[in-house]
DRENKE-666209 format. One record per residue: residue in three letters; x, y, z of N, C-alpha, C, CB in turn. Coordinates in steps of 0.02 Angstrom, whole numbers, padded with zeros to 5 digits, always signed. Glycine has a CB too. Layout:
DRENKE-666209
ALAXYZXYZXYZXYZ
...
end
This chain:
DRENKE-666209
MET-00323-01573-01617-00383-01588-01577-00367-01580-01503-00409-01661-01591
THR-00407-01541-01469-00395-01527-01398-00444-01564-01355-00398-01451-01384
SER-00422-01582-01298-00465-01619-01251-00499-01568-01205-00425-01671-01209
GLU-00562-01576-01194-00600-01530-01151-00598-01556-01080-00673-01523-01176
PRO-00598-01510-01031-00598-01532-00962-00664-01565-00945-00586-01473-00915
PRO-00663-01614-00901-00725-01647-00881-00774-01598-00850-00711-01703-00831
SER-00837-01616-00855-00889-01572-00828-00880-01563-00753-00960-01601-00843
GLY-00888-01500-00730-00880-01486-00659-00810-01465-00640-00900-01545-00618
ALA-00762-01476-00686-00693-01458-00670-00681-01385-00689-00643-01504-00708
THR-00638-01352-00651-00621-01282-00663-00570-01277-00719-00595-01247-00600
PRO-00586-01239-00773-00537-01234-00827-00474-01200-00803-00566-01197-00886
PRO-00417-01218-00831-00355-01187-00809-00354-01113-00827-00295-01223-00841
ALA-00322-01073-00784-00318-01001-00795-00272-00986-00853-00294-00965-00731
ARG-00293-00939-00894-00252-00921-00951-00199-00871-00929-00295-00891-01006
PRO-00139-00879-00954-00086-00831-00936-00101-00764-00969-00017-00857-00958
PRO-00081-00708-00938-00094-00643-00968-00054-00635-01032-00076-00588-00919
ARG-00085-00599-01080-00051-00587-01143+00006-00538-01133-00099-00561-01195
PRO+00056-00541-01176+00110-00493-01170+00084-00422-01178+00165-00507-01221
GLY+00109-00377-01136+00087-00308-01139+00025-00293-01100+00077-00287-01208
THR-00007-00343-01070-00068-00334-01030-00051-00342-00957-00123-00384-01052
PRO-00056-00289-00916-00038-00294-00846-00087-00336-00807-00033-00225-00815
ASP-00062-00369-00757-00105-00409-00713-00139-00362-00665-00063-00464-00674
THR-00205-00363-00664-00244-00316-00623-00262-00344-00556-00306-00295-00659
SER-00238-00402-00538-00256-00430-00473-00229-00387-00416-00230-00502-00466
GLU-00169-00359-00425-00141-00316-00373-00183-00253-00364-00069-00297-00389
ILE-00208-00224-00420-00249-00164-00416-00315-00179-00380-00262-00135-00485
ARG-00345-00236-00397-00408-00255-00364-00397-00266-00290-00438-00317-00396
ARG-00342-00298-00272-00328-00309-00201-00316-00243-00165-00266-00355-00193
LEU-00281-00197-00198-00269-00132-00167-00335-00093-00159-00219-00091-00209
GLY-00379-00097-00210-00444-00064-00205-00486-00092-00149-00481-00069-00270
ALA-00485-00159-00140-00522-00189-00086-00495-00167-00018-00521-00265-00091
LEU-00428-00161-00013-00398-00138+00050-00417-00067+00065-00322-00145+00047
PHE-00417-00023+00014-00436+00047+00024-00509+00052+00044-00423+00088-00039
GLY-00554+00012+00012-00624+00014+00029-00638-00010+00099-00663-00027-00020
ALA-00595-00056+00124-00604-00079+00193-00583-00027+00244-00566-00144+00204
VAL-00536+00016+00225-00511+00067+00272-00555+00129+00272-00438+00086+00254
ALA-00573+00154+00212-00612+00216+00207-00674+00203+00164-00569+00273+00178
ALA-00731+00223+00188-00792+00218+00149-00790+00270+00093-00855+00229+00193
PRO-00804+00250+00032-00799+00298-00024-00842+00360-00016-00818+00264-00088
THR-00904+00353+00008-00948+00411+00016-00921+00460+00067-01019+00388+00036
SER-00899+00435+00124-00872+00478+00176-00808+00512+00152-00859+00439+00240
PHE-00767+00475+00115-00704+00502+00091-00716+00559+00042-00661+00447+00058
VAL-00762+00549-00005-00777+00601-00055-00809+00662-00021-00824+00573-00109
THR-00853+00650+00026-00885+00706+00062-00833+00747+00100-00939+00681+00110
ALA-00785+00713+00132-00733+00749+00168-00690+00791+00121-00689+00700+00207
LEU-00674+00763+00062-00635+00802+00014-00673+00863-00010-00615+00758-00046
LEU-00737+00855-00027-00777+00912-00050-00782+00965+00004-00846+00889-00071
TYR-00791+00943+00066-00795+00991+00122-00730+01030+00128-00810+00954+00187
TYR-00673+00995+00122-00609+01028+00130-00597+01080+00075-00552+00977+00130
PHE-00610+01062+00013-00599+01109-00042-00648+01167-00040-00604+01072-00110
GLY-00710+01153-00019-00758+01208-00010-00737+01256+00046-00827+01181+00006
TRP-00707+01228+00098-00682+01271+00153-00627+01317+00127-00655+01228+00211
HIS-00581+01291+00087-00528+01333+00060-00555+01386+00013-00476+01290+00023
HIS-00605+01368-00027-00636+01416-00072-00666+01473-00032-00690+01382-00115
ALA-00704+01457+00021-00736+01509+00061-00684+01551+00099-00785+01478+00110
TYR-00632+01518+00124-00582+01555+00163-00549+01609+00121-00529+01507+00191
TRP-00527+01592+00061-00492+01641+00020-00539+01691-00013-00451+01605-00034
PHE-00602+01673-00021-00651+01722-00046-00660+01778+00004-00719+01687-00060
PHE-00673+01763+00068-00686+01814+00117-00621+01846+00143-00725+01785+00175
GLU-00565+01811+00134-00502+01841+00154-00487+01903+00111-00445+01791+00147
TYR-00511+01904+00050-00501+01962+00006-00536+02024+00035-00528+01948-00064
TYR-00592+02015+00070-00628+02070+00101-00608+02081+00174-00703+02057+00097
GLY-00558+02044+00197-00534+02054+00265-00575+02020+00318-00530+02125+00279
VAL-00615+01970+00299-00659+01936+00347-00636+01864+00353-00734+01938+00324
ASN-00629+01841+00414-00612+01771+00427-00675+01729+00420-00580+01762+00497
SER-00674+01681+00374-00735+01642+00359-00758+01600+00418-00722+01598+00300
THR-00714+01587+00466-00735+01546+00523-00784+01583+00569-00674+01524+00563
LEU-00790+01650+00560-00837+01688+00601-00907+01686+00574-00814+01759+00607
LEU-00916+01660+00513-00980+01667+00479-01027+01609+00491-00969+01675+00405
GLY-01003+01556+00522-01046+01499+00536-01070+01462+00474-01105+01521+00575
LEU-01026+01456+00424-01045+01420+00364-01055+01346+00380-00991+01428+00309
GLY-01105+01316+00349-01121+01247+00362-01093+01200+00310-01195+01238+00366
THR-01107+01136+00319-01082+01086+00272-01109+01096+00202-01100+01016+00297
VAL-01173+01114+00197-01202+01126+00130-01167+01184+00095-01278+01140+00136
ASP-01151+01237+00132-01116+01294+00103-01048+01273+00074-01107+01350+00155
TYR-01011+01234+00112-00945+01212+00089-00951+01165+00030-00907+01179+00146
LEU-01000+01119+00031-01008+01073-00024-01027+01109-00088-01061+01020-00007
MET-01070+01159-00083-01089+01197-00143-01029+01236-00171-01146+01245-00127
ARG-00988+01264-00128-00930+01301-00152-00877+01254-00181-00900+01341-00095
SER-00875+01192-00157-00825+01146-00184-00838+01129-00258-00824+01082-00143
LEU-00901+01133-00280-00916+01120-00350-00883+01172-00394-00992+01120-00362
ASP-00883+01234-00372-00850+01287-00410-00775+01276-00411-00866+01355-00381
ALA-00748+01248-00358-00675+01239-00353-00651+01177-00390-00654+01235-00281
LEU-00693+01127-00399-00670+01063-00426-00696+01048-00496-00691+01007-00381
PHE-00739+01090-00524-00767+01074-00590-00713+01070-00643-00819+01127-00609
VAL-00671+01121-00647-00619+01122-00699-00567+01068-00687-00584+01191-00701
PRO-00540+01058-00625-00491+01004-00616-00519+00935-00633-00466+01003-00545
MET-00581+00921-00613-00610+00855-00628-00619+00846-00703-00677+00846-00592
MET-00639+00899-00739-00648+00894-00811-00581+00882-00846-00681+00957-00838
VAL-00529+00917-00825-00463+00909-00856-00435+00840-00841-00415+00963-00830
ILE-00442+00816-00779-00416+00750-00762-00453+00696-00799-00421+00738-00686
ALA-00519+00701-00804-00558+00651-00840-00540+00649-00914-00633+00664-00831
ALA-00533+00707-00946-00515+00709-01017-00445+00682-01028-00521+00780-01044
SER-00398+00700-00984-00329+00674-00991-00327+00599-00981-00282+00709-00940
ALA-00366+00573-00933-00367+00501-00922-00395+00464-00982-00407+00485-00859
LEU-00447+00492-01013-00475+00459-01072-00424+00456-01129-00538+00496-01095
LEU-00390+00512-01141-00339+00512-01193-00283+00463-01177-00310+00582-01202
ALA-00263+00459-01114-00209+00413-01095-00231+00340-01104-00188+00424-01023
PHE-00292+00323-01084-00316+00255-01092-00323+00235-01165-00384+00246-01057
TRP-00349+00280-01206-00356+00265-01277-00287+00257-01310-00396+00321-01312
GLY-00241+00301-01293-00174+00295-01321-00139+00231-01300-00132+00354-01302
HIS-00149+00211-01236-00118+00149-01213-00149+00088-01247-00125+00143-01136
ASP-00214+00090-01259-00245+00034-01293-00219+00026-01365-00321+00042-01294
VAL-00209+00082-01400-00181+00078-01467-00110+00051-01464-00182+00148-01501
LEU-00071+00076-01416-00002+00053-01410+00001-00021-01393+00035+00094-01358
ARG-00043-00044-01348-00043-00115-01329-00060-00159-01389-00092-00127-01272
THR-00108-00135-01430-00126-00174-01489-00068-00179-01538-00187-00143-01524
ARG-00033-00124-01549+00024-00125-01594+00081-00168-01566+00050-00053-01607
LEU+00089-00165-01500+00142-00204-01469+00127-00279-01475+00151-00185-01395
ALA+00064-00298-01465+00046-00369-01471+00054-00393-01543-00026-00380-01448
ALA+00047-00347-01592+00056-00366-01663+00128-00363-01685+00014-00321-01706
GLY+00174-00344-01640+00245-00341-01658+00262-00281-01701+00265-00403-01693
TYR+00230-00225-01689+00241-00165-01730+00301-00126-01706+00178-00121-01730
ARG+00357-00131-01739+00418-00092-01728+00435-00085-01654+00409-00023-01759
PRO+00448-00139-01620+00465-00133-01548+00529-00095-01536+00471-00202-01517
GLN+00574-00090-01587+00636-00054-01575+00623+00020-01563+00683-00063-01634
VAL+00569+00048-01594+00553+00118-01581+00530+00127-01509+00498+00142-01630
LEU+00491+00078-01485+00468+00083-01415+00526+00076-01367+00416+00029-01401
ARG+00574+00033-01384+00632+00025-01339+00672+00089-01334+00676-00033-01363
ARG+00673+00128-01388+00708+00191-01385+00666+00244-01348+00725+00216-01455
ALA+00599+00237-01351+00557+00286-01318+00554+00277-01243+00487+00283-01346
VAL+00566+00216-01219+00562+00202-01148+00611+00245-01108+00575+00129-01134
PRO+00676+00247-01124+00721+00290-01085+00705+00364-01091+00793+00279-01106
VAL+00678+00385-01149+00659+00455-01156+00602+00472-01107+00637+00470-01229
LEU+00551+00429-01105+00496+00441-01059+00519+00440-00986+00442+00388-01068
ALA+00563+00393-00971+00588+00389-00902+00629+00451-00884+00631+00326-00893
GLY+00670+00476-00931+00710+00536-00917+00667+00598-00907+00759+00547-00973
VAL+00619+00608-00951+00574+00666-00944+00534+00660-00879+00526+00671-01004
GLY+00510+00600-00864+00473+00591-00801+00516+00604-00740+00445+00521-00798
PHE+00579+00583-00743+00624+00595-00686+00635+00670-00674+00691+00560-00697
LEU+00645+00708-00728+00656+00780-00721+00593+00815-00694+00676+00812-00788
LEU+00535+00797-00721+00473+00827-00696+00459+00808-00623+00413+00805-00739
GLY+00469+00744-00607+00459+00722-00538+00507+00755-00490+00465+00648-00533
LEU+00571+00764-00511+00620+00797-00468+00602+00870-00456+00690+00793-00499
ALA+00579+00904-00509+00559+00974-00500+00498+00980-00454+00543+01007-00568
GLY+00449+00935-00462+00391+00937-00418+00408+00919-00347+00338+00891-00444
PHE+00450+00869-00337+00469+00849-00269+00510+00903-00235+00508+00782-00271
TRP+00552+00938-00274+00592+00991-00245+00547+01048-00220+00643+01017-00295
SER+00490+01057-00254+00443+01110-00233+00410+01093-00167+00391+01121-00286
VAL+00408+01029-00149+00381+01010-00084+00424+01036-00028+00374+00934-00078
LEU+00490+01039-00040+00537+01059+00012+00547+01134+00016+00604+01026-00001
GLY+00532+01170-00037+00543+01243-00037+00518+01274-00101+00616+01260-00026
HIS+00527+01339-00107+00505+01375-00166+00553+01362-00224+00500+01451-00151
THR+00524+01353-00282+00563+01342-00343+00536+01389-00397+00559+01268-00367
PHE+00562+01382-00457+00539+01424-00512+00467+01407-00532+00585+01416-00572
LEU+00441+01350-00510+00372+01331-00525+00321+01359-00476+00366+01256-00527
THR+00345+01381-00418+00299+01402-00365+00254+01460-00383+00339+01420-00304
PRO+00277+01511-00419+00231+01567-00434+00172+01548-00478+00269+01622-00468
TYR+00174+01491-00511+00121+01471-00556+00074+01422-00521+00150+01439-00621
VAL+00010+01436-00524-00040+01396-00488-00041+01324-00515-00110+01428-00493
VAL-00040+01276-00469-00045+01204-00480+00010+01175-00524-00112+01188-00511
LEU+00061+01215-00542+00114+01188-00584+00160+01141-00544+00155+01245-00616
ASP+00171+01157-00481+00212+01113-00439+00182+01043-00433+00220+01143-00369
PRO+00119+01036-00409+00092+00968-00402+00082+00932-00468+00026+00971-00366
LEU+00064+00968-00521+00056+00935-00586+00122+00910-00613+00023+00983-00635
SER+00176+00946-00599+00242+00922-00620+00260+00857-00585+00296+00976-00607
LEU+00247+00854-00520+00261+00793-00482+00218+00735-00507+00250+00804-00408
ALA+00154+00747-00516+00109+00693-00539+00128+00670-00609+00036+00717-00537
SER+00142+00716-00654+00160+00697-00723+00225+00657-00724+00166+00759-00767
GLY+00273+00678-00683+00337+00642-00681+00328+00571-00656+00386+00678-00638
VAL+00289+00562-00604+00279+00495-00576+00241+00451-00627+00240+00498-00509
ILE+00192+00479-00660+00154+00441-00710+00199+00419-00768+00095+00482-00737
LEU+00241+00464-00793+00285+00447-00849+00336+00394-00829+00321+00510-00874
MET+00364+00400-00769+00413+00350-00748+00380+00282-00737+00448+00372-00683
SER+00321+00281-00707+00286+00218-00697+00266+00187-00764+00224+00228-00653
TYR+00243+00228-00810+00223+00201-00875+00283+00175-00914+00187+00255-00916
ALA+00340+00210-00910+00400+00186-00943+00422+00119-00914+00456+00237-00937
LEU+00418+00111-00848+00437+00048-00817+00391-00008-00838+00437+00055-00741
ASN+00326+00004-00838+00280-00049-00859+00286-00064-00934+00209-00028-00844
LEU+00302-00014-00973+00313-00027-01045+00376-00068-01055+00318+00040-01083
ARG+00426-00056-01016+00487-00096-01020+00473-00169-01001+00543-00067-00975
ARG+00433-00179-00949+00415-00247-00930+00374-00281-00984+00376-00246-00864
ALA+00330-00244-01017+00290-00273-01070+00333-00293-01130+00235-00224-01092
LEU+00383-00251-01146+00427-00268-01201+00470-00329-01184+00472-00208-01217
ALA+00491-00334-01121+00531-00392-01101+00490-00456-01102+00561-00380-01032
ALA+00425-00450-01090+00382-00510-01088+00355-00530-01157+00324-00499-01041
THR+00371-00490-01208+00347-00507-01275+00379-00571-01299+00361-00450-01324
VAL+00340-00617-01324+00366-00681-01346+00404-00671-01412+00308-00732-01355
ALA+00465-00695-01415+00505-00690-01476+00480-00739-01528+00580-00703-01460
PRO+00486-00723-01593+00462-00769-01645+00504-00832-01645+00464-00736-01714
ASP+00471-00887-01667+00505-00951-01670+00563-00949-01720+00456-01007-01687
PRO+00621-00980-01703+00677-00981-01751+00660-01022-01812+00741-01008-01718
PRO+00690-01005-01870+00674-01044-01931+00695-01116-01924+00709-01012-01992
ARG+00654-01160-01953+00669-01231-01949+00728-01248-01995+00606-01272-01968
PRO+00770-01295-01974+00827-01315-02017+00801-01353-02078+00878-01360-01978
PRO+00836-01349-02134+00814-01385-02195+00817-01460-02182+00859-01366-02256
PRO+00775-01498-02218+00774-01571-02208+00841-01603-02229+00716-01604-02247
ALA+00860-01656-02194+00924-01690-02209+00920-01725-02277+00942-01741-02152
PRO+00973-01725-02317+00973-01761-02382+00967-01836-02371+01037-01745-02423
PRO+00941-01872-02421+00935-01945-02413+01004-01978-02406+00898-01976-02474
ALA+01005-02032-02368+01069-02066-02355+01095-02098-02419+01060-02120-02300
ASP+01160-02094-02428+01194-02125-02486+01204-02199-02471+01263-02089-02500
PRO+01184-02242-02517+01193-02314-02503+01265-02334-02493+01164-02355-02559
ASP+01312-02296-02525+01382-02315-02517+01409-02299-02448+01425-02281-02570
THR+01375-02253-02415+01400-02232-02348+01353-02254-02293+01410-02155-02345
SER+01314-02306-02309+01266-02328-02258+01300-02357-02197+01219-02379-02287
ASP+01361-02383-02206+01396-02412-02148+01429-02359-02105+01448-02462-02171
ALA+01431-02296-02130+01465-02244-02091+01423-02226-02029+01477-02180-02134
ALA+01457-02200-01981+01423-02181-01918+01377-02122-01930+01474-02163-01862
PRO+01316-02125-01906+01269-02069-01916+01292-02006-01878+01199-02088-01894
GLU+01278-01949-01909+01297-01886-01876+01250-01872-01817+01294-01827-01927
PRO+01278-01844-01765+01235-01829-01706+01183-01775-01724+01278-01805-01646
PRO+01122-01781-01698+01071-01731-01713+01089-01662-01686+01003-01752-01684
ALA+01066-01611-01724+01081-01543-01702+01042-01528-01638+01062-01492-01757
PRO+01073-01491-01592+01038-01475-01530+00977-01431-01543+01086-01439-01481
ALA+00925-01445-01506+00863-01406-01513+00874-01335-01489+00805-01439-01475
PRO+00845-01286-01524+00854-01217-01502+00822-01206-01433+00823-01168-01553
THR+00857-01170-01394+00834-01156-01325+00802-01088-01323+00893-01161-01274
THR+00750-01082-01285+00716-01018-01275+00737-00990-01207+00638-01025-01279
PRO+00744-00925-01203+00764-00897-01138+00712-00909-01085+00777-00822-01145
ALA+00736-00921-01026+00690-00934-00970+00651-00871-00953+00729-00959-00908
PRO+00587-00878-00939+00548-00818-00923+00572-00785-00858+00474-00835-00916
ALA+00565-00719-00858+00587-00682-00799+00545-00703-00739+00581-00606-00810
PRO+00575-00708-00681+00538-00728-00622+00485-00675-00604+00585-00740-00562
LEU+00427-00698-00584+00373-00654-00565+00389-00620-00498+00307-00691-00561
ARG+00366-00557-00492+00376-00522-00429+00328-00549-00377+00367-00447-00438
ARG+00349-00542-00316+00305-00563-00262+00244-00518-00259+00343-00562-00194
GLU+00188-00546-00235+00125-00509-00236+00129-00448-00191+00068-00554-00214
TRP+00161-00454-00133+00165-00398-00087+00205-00341-00118+00195-00419-00021
ALA+00256-00357-00158+00296-00304-00189+00255-00266-00241+00359-00334-00221
ALA+00214-00303-00280+00172-00270-00330+00120-00226-00297+00139-00322-00375
VAL+00088-00252-00243+00038-00212-00208+00070-00150-00176+00003-00254-00154
ALA+00130-00158-00148+00164-00101-00118+00182-00048-00171+00227-00124-00081
GLU+00203-00071-00230+00219-00024-00283+00158+00016-00305+00249-00060-00343
TRP+00102-00019-00317+00042+00016-00337+00016+00062-00281-00013-00034-00356
GLY+00023+00039-00219+00001+00082-00163+00041+00145-00158+00006+00044-00098
ALA+00109+00140-00164+00151+00200-00162+00135+00247-00221+00225+00180-00163
LEU+00122+00217-00279+00105+00258-00338+00040+00296-00326+00100+00215-00400
PHE-00010+00263-00300-00074+00296-00287-00068+00349-00233-00127+00245-00268
VAL-00026+00337-00184-00018+00387-00131+00014+00451-00159+00026+00359-00074
VAL+00067+00443-00199+00100+00502-00228+00053+00539-00275+00164+00480-00266
LEU+00018+00502-00318-00028+00534-00364-00086+00567-00326-00056+00483-00415
GLY-00113+00532-00276-00168+00560-00238-00149+00625-00202-00193+00510-00187
LEU-00089+00625-00170-00067+00685-00136-00052+00741-00185-00005+00670-00094
SER-00025+00724-00243-00011+00776-00293-00076+00808-00318+00028+00746-00352
LEU-00125+00766-00334-00189+00793-00357-00225+00831-00301-00234+00737-00384
PHE-00219+00807-00239-00247+00843-00182-00215+00911-00175-00238+00802-00117
TRP-00150+00914-00183-00112+00977-00180-00135+01024-00235-00036+00963-00186
ALA-00142+00998-00296-00162+01039-00353-00233+01066-00343-00159+00999-00418
ALA-00279+01022-00321-00348+01045-00310-00353+01096-00254-00393+00985-00295
ASN-00311+01088-00203-00311+01136-00147-00289+01205-00171-00265+01111-00091
ASP-00234+01207-00210-00210+01272-00236-00261+01302-00284-00142+01262-00272
TYR-00292+01260-00324-00341+01286-00372-00403+01313-00336-00361+01232-00423
ALA-00425+01278-00284-00483+01302-00246-00469+01370-00214-00502+01251-00191
ALA-00409+01378-00187-00391+01443-00158-00388+01497-00212-00323+01439-00121
SER-00361+01479-00270-00356+01528-00325-00425+01548-00351-00314+01501-00382
VAL-00471+01498-00357-00538+01513-00380-00576+01556-00330-00577+01448-00394
GLY-00569+01540-00265-00603+01581-00214-00579+01653-00216-00591+01551-00146
HIS-00514+01663-00221-00488+01731-00225-00510+01766-00289-00410+01731-00220
GLY-00510+01728-00345-00530+01758-00408-00603+01778-00409-00517+01710-00464
ARG-00647+01737-00379-00717+01755-00374-00727+01818-00332-00757+01697-00345
ALA-00689+01825-00279-00695+01884-00237-00672+01946-00274-00654+01875-00173
VAL-00618+01941-00312-00594+01999-00351-00646+02019-00403-00527+01982-00385
HIS-00675+01970-00437-00725+01985-00488-00787+02017-00457-00744+01921-00526
TYR-00809+01991-00400-00868+02019-00367-00854+02090-00342-00890+01974-00309
GLY-00795+02100-00314-00777+02166-00289-00771+02218-00344-00713+02163-00250
ALA-00752+02197-00404-00746+02244-00460-00813+02263-00490-00702+02215-00513
HIS-00867+02228-00473-00933+02240-00501-00984+02255-00447-00955+02181-00543
LEU-00962+02286-00393-01009+02303-00339-01060+02355-00362-00972+02329-00278
ALA-01041+02398-00408-01087+02451-00430-01147+02423-00467-01050+02499-00475
SER-01141+02362-00494-01197+02332-00531-01239+02285-00488-01171+02294-00591
GLN-01222+02279-00424-01259+02235-00379-01318+02272-00348-01212+02207-00325
PRO-01371+02236-00330-01427+02269-00296-01405+02303-00232-01483+02219-00281
ALA-01434+02360-00219-01417+02397-00158-01453+02366-00098-01437+02472-00165
ALA-01418+02365-00042-01446+02339+00020-01459+02399+00066-01397+02287+00054
VAL-01522+02412+00080-01542+02467+00125-01553+02437+00194-01607+02503+00100
LEU-01514+02460+00242-01515+02432+00310-01555+02478+00356-01443+02423+00336
TYR-01604+02450+00390-01643+02485+00441-01625+02455+00509-01720+02481+00427
SER-01619+02498+00559-01599+02475+00626-01637+02515+00679-01523+02481+00636
GLU-01650+02481+00735-01682+02514+00791-01633+02561+00827-01709+02464+00840
ARG-01569+02544+00826-01519+02583+00862-01466+02609+00814-01486+02541+00918
ASP-01430+02657+00837-01376+02686+00798-01318+02635+00794-01352+02753+00829
LEU-01300+02616+00732-01247+02567+00722-01179+02599+00711-01264+02523+00665
SER-01177+02665+00705-01113+02701+00696-01075+02676+00635-01069+02695+00758
LEU-01110+02669+00581-01078+02648+00519-01054+02710+00482-01126+02605+00474
ASP-00993+02729+00492-00965+02789+00461-00913+02772+00408-00934+02835+00514
GLU-00920+02713+00376-00873+02694+00324-00882+02738+00262-00883+02619+00305
PRO-00830+02746+00222-00836+02787+00161-00889+02759+00114-00769+02793+00124
GLY-00934+02803+00091-00986+02783+00046-01051+02763+00079-00963+02729+00004
VAL-01053+02758+00145-01114+02739+00182-01144+02802+00213-01097+02685+00238
ARG-01208+02812+00201-01243+02871+00226-01296+02850+00277-01274+02911+00168
GLU-01296+02885+00334-01345+02872+00386-01401+02924+00384-01311+02873+00456
LEU-01462+02899+00390-01521+02943+00390-01565+02925+00450-01561+02937+00323
ARG-01582+02976+00491-01624+02964+00549-01698+02972+00531-01605+03013+00606
CYS-01736+02922+00553-01808+02923+00541-01842+02946+00606-01835+02852+00519
ASP-01863+03009+00608-01888+03038+00671-01962+03029+00680-01872+03111+00673
GLY-01996+02993+00636-02068+02984+00645-02084+02945+00708-02097+02948+00585
ALA-02139+02964+00740-02158+02932+00803-02177+02859+00793-02215+02969+00836
SER-02202+02843+00733-02223+02775+00720-02169+02732+00687-02285+02775+00676
SER-02109+02757+00682-02056+02720+00649-02030+02665+00695-01999+02767+00628
ALA-02032+02604+00672-02005+02548+00711-01929+02547+00708-02033+02482+00686
TYR-01901+02573+00653-01829+02574+00644-01808+02647+00638-01806+02532+00581
ARG-01768+02671+00683-01751+02741+00688-01694+02762+00643-01734+02758+00758
TYR-01657+02713+00616-01598+02731+00577-01599+02691+00511-01532+02716+00617
ARG-01577+02726+00459-01573+02696+00393-01503+02708+00365-01628+02724+00346
TYR-01475+02657+00334-01407+02661+00306-01409+02641+00232-01356+02615+00345
ASP-01384+02686+00190-01381+02675+00118-01309+02666+00096-01414+02735+00081
GLY-01302+02640+00035-01235+02632+00005-01202+02566+00021-01191+02687+00028
LEU-01241+02515+00041-01213+02450+00058-01232+02398+00006-01237+02428+00128
VAL-01192+02345+00002-01204+02287-00041-01194+02225+00001-01157+02287-00103
LEU-01241+02178-00004-01236+02116+00033-01190+02067-00002-01306+02084+00043
ILE-01142+02040+00034-01097+01989+00008-01123+01919+00024-01026+01998+00036
LEU-01146+01909+00085-01168+01842+00106-01213+01848+00166-01108+01797+00121
GLN-01261+01804+00170-01299+01793+00231-01294+01719+00248-01375+01815+00223
SER-01263+01704+00304-01252+01635+00325-01266+01629+00399-01181+01612+00308
ALA-01304+01577+00415-01322+01565+00486-01355+01629+00513-01259+01544+00528
ASN-01323+01662+00562-01350+01722+00592-01307+01783+00579-01359+01712+00666
GLN-01275+01785+00520-01229+01839+00505-01244+01868+00436-01157+01814+00508
TYR-01240+01935+00432-01241+01971+00369-01170+01997+00356-01293+02030+00369
VAL-01146+01990+00295-01083+02020+00275-01098+02073+00223-01033+01966+00247
LEU-01084+02136+00240-01100+02193+00198-01037+02233+00185-01155+02237+00229
VAL-01032+02262+00126-00976+02307+00109-01005+02369+00077-00925+02272+00062
PRO-00971+02426+00082-00994+02486+00047-00990+02476-00029-00951+02547+00067
ARG-01034+02511-00065-01034+02505-00137-00969+02531-00167-01094+02543-00167
SER-00937+02576-00133-00874+02605-00157-00813+02568-00127-00870+02679-00140
TRP-00823+02506-00107-00769+02468-00073-00710+02457-00120-00796+02401-00047
THR-00650+02464-00094-00588+02447-00129-00543+02409-00081-00552+02512-00156
PRO-00496+02368-00107-00451+02331-00062-00408+02377-00019-00407+02285-00101
ALA-00395+02438-00042-00351+02483-00005-00387+02520+00051-00319+02533-00052
THR-00449+02539+00040-00484+02580+00089-00549+02549+00114-00499+02647+00060
GLY-00570+02493+00086-00635+02465+00103-00636+02431+00171-00656+02416+00051
VAL-00696+02429+00201-00708+02396+00265-00770+02352+00256-00718+02447+00324
ALA-00766+02291+00279-00823+02245+00277-00858+02245+00345-00800+02173+00259
VAL-00925+02241+00344-00965+02243+00404-00997+02175+00414-01019+02299+00400
VAL-00985+02145+00472-01016+02082+00491-01069+02099+00544-00964+02029+00518
LEU-01132+02091+00525-01187+02112+00567-01229+02052+00589-01231+02163+00530
PRO-01240+02044+00654-01282+01988+00677-01354+01996+00652-01282+01984+00754
ARG-01384+01941+00633-01453+01941+00610-01499+01940+00670-01467+01881+00562
SER-01545+01989+00674-01591+01993+00731-01652+02032+00709-01556+02027+00794
ASP-01702+02036+00754-01763+02073+00739-01753+02148+00743-01818+02052+00787
SER-01696+02170+00768-01684+02242+00774-01658+02273+00710-01635+02256+00831
VAL-01644+02232+00660-01621+02258+00595-01664+02228+00540-01545+02242+00584
ARG-01668+02265+00485-01706+02242+00427-01669+02264+00364-01778+02270+00428
LEU-01670+02221+00313-01637+02236+00250-01688+02240+00194-01584+02182+00235
GLU-01678+02289+00151-01716+02296+00089-01667+02296+00031-01761+02361+00090
PHE-01685+02263-00023-01641+02259-00081-01675+02294-00140-01625+02185-00099
VAL-01636+02337-00171-01662+02379-00225-01618+02369-00286-01664+02454-00204
PRO-01646+02349-00344-01605+02344-00404-01575+02411-00424-01646+02316-00462
VAL-01523+02408-00464-01487+02469-00482-01531+02520-00517-01428+02452-00527
PRO-01573+02501-00567-01615+02553-00598-01663+02587-00549-01656+02523-00655
ALA-01693+02547-00504-01738+02576-00455-01701+02617-00403-01779+02521-00421
TRP-01640+02597-00388-01600+02634-00339-01584+02704-00364-01536+02596-00323
ARG-01571+02711-00428-01555+02777-00455-01615+02824-00452-01531+02771-00528
ALA-01675+02796-00459-01736+02838-00457-01765+02844-00387-01788+02809-00504
LEU-01736+02813-00337-01764+02813-00270-01748+02879-00235-01736+02754-00228
ASP-01795+02903-00198-01786+02963-00157-01752+02943-00092-01854+02999-00143
ARG-01689+02960-00088-01650+02937-00029-01646+02991+00024-01579+02917-00051
THR-01688+03040+00022-01688+03092+00073-01739+03080+00127-01700+03159+00042
ARG-01782+03029+00117-01834+03014+00166-01832+02941+00184-01904+03033+00139
CYS-01857+02923+00242-01860+02853+00264-01920+02819+00232-01864+02848+00341
end
């Protein structure tokens, strides 16, 4: 029979179960991070940065510096979705599998399921994590065998740190597991009446339980979680940055390989633009009523941003191609013609 606390009294806090980490340090760290950086501003800044890298490497393939195009915040945010969709999906799926696996392991550990196997797995996890973390950290200082492969350097560092941290926490959980109670001694035989005058035997000493390990100081736990989040955050930032650059370059290569299937951009201009790039044909419109005296065929529009047009010849190649950055003004006009209509168009007249 247990006594209930009086009404109005705060019930005593329950100690955490073995294998269940105390989340007070994580909550304190999250509150500290929220006080320093607003989540919305932080996420917007990250999306802007990854979109900037996507745009930079996309136009770098065509030889154009993206900073000349006047791309806005909306342009960068839209491009960041293309750069971050796959990494966010992979990270979310991996996190779900990790959480589900840890929950199963915690349940088995609380039930006392073969802890000796876990004790053998802890050094294996720590060793593999150390090798992966060392390879990833070495890539921070210079080129390694992982460098030629996209995002393999940061993922190696992140995976190594996660495995080492998980092995350490698993070791702490195993050490905090309560040992089963020792078997009770058999009851003493009844006293012999003939030996009632003899001195009684001293009672057996009560079994002692090992003293619990001293708890770590709160600042040490918060510092450990903070350092872990910093390393993981920088590793994932590094991976997303490399992936954004790779996606931007890949999109440019794919677009450049299919220029022949893109709508044709017919450029009309009041003045001679001297566009003598390979594959571009100039036609003069000599009519007295012509508002635009020059027409240029053989172009494809890559982007229109702010007050800039980015055009390339339909026959553009990385070896011989030239990109044209044309200011948007009333002195030029663009017409777009689908490929079937372009083939049937009379290109000898304005």
